[in-house]
C-alpha positions as semicolon CSV with decimal commas, in nm:
position;residue;x (nm);y (nm);z (nm)
1;X;-2,704;-1,001;-3,078
2;X;-2,632;-1,008;-2,707
3;X;-2,849;-0,935;-2,405
4;X;-2,731;-0,698;-2,131
5;X;-2,606;-0,989;-1,921
6;X;-2,426;-1,151;-2,214
7;X;-2,268;-0,819;-2,311
8;X;-2,154;-0,762;-1,955
9;X;-1,993;-1,107;-1,940
10;X;-1,825;-1,060;-2,278
11;X;-1,666;-0,729;-2,173
12;X;-1,585;-0,832;-1,814
13;X;-1,803;-0,575;-1,640
14;X;-2,123;-0,599;-1,439
15;X;-2,473;-0,579;-1,583
16;X;-2,530;-0,273;-1,363
17;X;-2,230;-0,099;-1,521
18;X;-2,364;-0,163;-1,872
19;X;-2,696;-0,007;-1,769
20;X;-2,512;0,286;-1,607
21;X;-2,324;0,351;-1,932
22;X;-2,656;0,342;-2,115
23;X;-2,808;0,599;-1,873
24;X;-2,495;0,814;-1,921
25;X;-2,552;0,805;-2,298
26;X;-2,233;0,616;-2,379
27;X;-2,406;0,315;-2,531
28;X;-2,752;0,237;-2,661
29;X;-2,897;-0,101;-2,748
30;X;-2,936;-0,186;-3,116
31;X;-3,299;-0,265;-3,047
32;X;-3,549;-0,359;-2,780
33;X;-3,778;-0,654;-2,798
34;X;-4,151;-0,632;-2,723
35;X;-4,090;-0,754;-2,371
36;X;-3,836;-0,470;-2,311
37;X;-3,516;-0,673;-2,340
38;X;-3,218;-0,482;-2,473
39;X;-3,016;-0,635;-2,756
40;X;-2,668;-0,523;-2,860
41;X;-2,493;-0,585;-3,192
42;X;-2,129;-0,586;-3,303
43;X;-2,098;-0,204;-3,313
44;X;-2,220;-0,172;-2,955
45;X;-1,987;-0,452;-2,842
46;X;-1,688;-0,270;-2,995
47;X;-1,805;0,061;-2,848
48;X;-1,840;-0,093;-2,501
49;X;-1,494;-0,251;-2,529
50;X;-1,358;0,096;-2,607
51;X;-1,543;0,242;-2,307
52;X;-1,404;-0,031;-2,080
53;X;-1,052;0,043;-2,207
54;X;-1,091;0,417;-2,143
55;X;-1,222;0,347;-1,791
56;X;-0,920;0,122;-1,730
57;X;-0,702;0,425;-1,813
58;X;-0,885;0,611;-1,537
59;X;-1,081;0,844;-1,763
60;X;-1,407;0,977;-1,618
61;X;-1,732;0,897;-1,795
62;X;-1,777;1,262;-1,901
63;X;-1,447;1,260;-2,093
64;X;-1,526;0,923;-2,249
65;X;-1,849;1,068;-2,386
66;X;-1,651;1,349;-2,547
67;X;-1,396;1,108;-2,694
68;X;-1,666;0,885;-2,840
69;X;-1,850;1,186;-2,980
70;X;-1,545;1,333;-3,157
71;X;-1,381;0,999;-3,235
72;X;-1,063;1,150;-3,379
73;X;-0,703;1,068;-3,299
74;X;-0,601;1,424;-3,212
75;X;-0,869;1,459;-2,945
76;X;-0,792;1,112;-2,816
77;X;-0,420;1,189;-2,797
78;X;-0,478;1,517;-2,612
79;X;-0,712;1,356;-2,358
80;X;-0,483;1,058;-2,302
81;X;-0,178;1,285;-2,253
82;X;-0,374;1,491;-2,001
83;X;-0,474;1,172;-1,820
84;X;-0,114;1,051;-1,824
85;X;0,003;1,380;-1,672
86;X;-0,274;1,365;-1,410
87;X;-0,165;1,012;-1,318
88;X;0,199;1,123;-1,295
89;X;0,095;1,402;-1,058
90;X;-0,110;1,159;-0,847
91;X;0,185;0,917;-0,831
92;X;0,412;1,203;-0,723
93;X;0,167;1,296;-0,445
94;X;0,142;0,934;-0,332
95;X;0,522;0,904;-0,320
96;X;0,538;1,222;-0,110
97;X;0,280;1,072;0,124
98;X;0,486;0,753;0,147
99;X;0,797;0,954;0,234
100;X;0,607;1,146;0,500
101;X;0,483;0,821;0,654
102;X;0,834;0,672;0,652
103;X;0,972;0,983;0,823
104;X;0,695;0,970;1,081
105;X;0,760;0,602;1,146
106;X;1,133;0,665;1,180
107;X;1,065;0,947;1,427
108;X;0,833;0,721;1,627
109;X;1,094;0,446;1,634
110;X;1,360;0,692;1,750
111;X;1,124;0,833;2,011
112;X;1,044;0,484;2,137
113;X;1,414;0,399;2,156
114;X;1,484;0,718;2,346
115;X;1,204;0,640;2,590
116;X;1,343;0,293;2,672
117;X;1,618;0,331;2,928
118;X;1,801;0,076;3,142
119;X;1,540;0,071;3,419
120;X;1,254;0,031;3,175
121;X;1,439;-0,245;2,986
122;X;1,506;-0,437;3,310
123;X;1,138;-0,397;3,405
124;X;1,035;-0,533;3,063
125;X;1,269;-0,830;3,102
126;X;1,137;-0,902;3,452
127;X;0,778;-0,872;3,332
128;X;0,863;-1,126;3,062
129;X;0,971;-1,365;3,338
130;X;1,349;-1,319;3,321
131;X;1,534;-1,374;3,646
132;X;1,865;-1,202;3,724
133;X;2,037;-1,522;3,604
134;X;1,834;-1,524;3,280
135;X;1,932;-1,164;3,212
136;X;2,297;-1,246;3,274
137;X;2,274;-1,539;3,028
138;X;2,104;-1,313;2,778
139;X;2,391;-1,060;2,803
140;X;2,648;-1,339;2,775
141;X;2,492;-1,468;2,453
142;X;2,449;-1,120;2,306
143;X;2,813;-1,032;2,388
144;X;2,937;-1,362;2,244
145;X;2,735;-1,340;1,922
146;X;2,736;-0,964;1,853
147;X;2,985;-0,773;2,070
148;X;2,940;-0,443;1,884
149;X;2,564;-0,487;1,867
150;X;2,559;-0,553;2,242
151;X;2,756;-0,234;2,308
152;X;2,532;-0,031;2,075
153;X;2,221;-0,169;2,244
154;X;2,349;-0,081;2,591
155;X;2,429;0,272;2,476
156;X;2,081;0,304;2,324
157;X;1,947;0,255;2,680
158;X;2,127;0,577;2,782
159;X;2,384;0,387;2,987
160;X;2,709;0,579;3,035
161;X;3,035;0,442;2,890
162;X;3,177;0,325;3,225
163;X;2,870;0,118;3,306
164;X;2,858;-0,021;2,950
165;X;3,219;-0,136;2,998
166;X;3,129;-0,303;3,332
167;X;2,825;-0,478;3,185
168;X;3,030;-0,607;2,892
169;X;3,300;-0,738;3,128
170;X;3,031;-0,896;3,347
171;X;2,884;-1,051;3,028
172;X;3,216;-1,216;2,949
173;X;3,214;-1,403;3,281
174;X;3,046;-1,742;3,289
175;X;2,700;-1,743;3,438
176;X;2,672;-1,901;3,779
177;X;2,418;-2,174;3,816
178;X;2,143;-2,115;4,065
């Protein structure tokens, strides 16, 4: 025989949850002592383990009560298939929500890129403490390491092709020391 606390520990749930299941009519103690303590036997332990398993499947307490009452494989199979289908639907909805968030994030990124133009980028660089010489060195390194990436970046700042060409040529010239 186990007390409420011992039963809770054995099944990996809280004492409060055991008492909740008792109030819901899912489990009853084998007996009560004179001082009001609840005691549970092997049948109640097995029943509570079954309840815990059903809850782990996401079944609501009301359906668990029905399953325990009927205790037949056909009813159990029907309920579990319904729960499986409900979970599939929930997963589908969650995936749709994920896709919507990804699309929104992509739109925000594109919007932010469109909002950053040459003047704004130069202002950001200056605010970060870059001098004209530092910016030139930055372009030189970018051009040297990733020529196509450098060109793509310049175009993303809404710089026309002629100016992109000039900046890339300027980036290929050695930086002058201050």
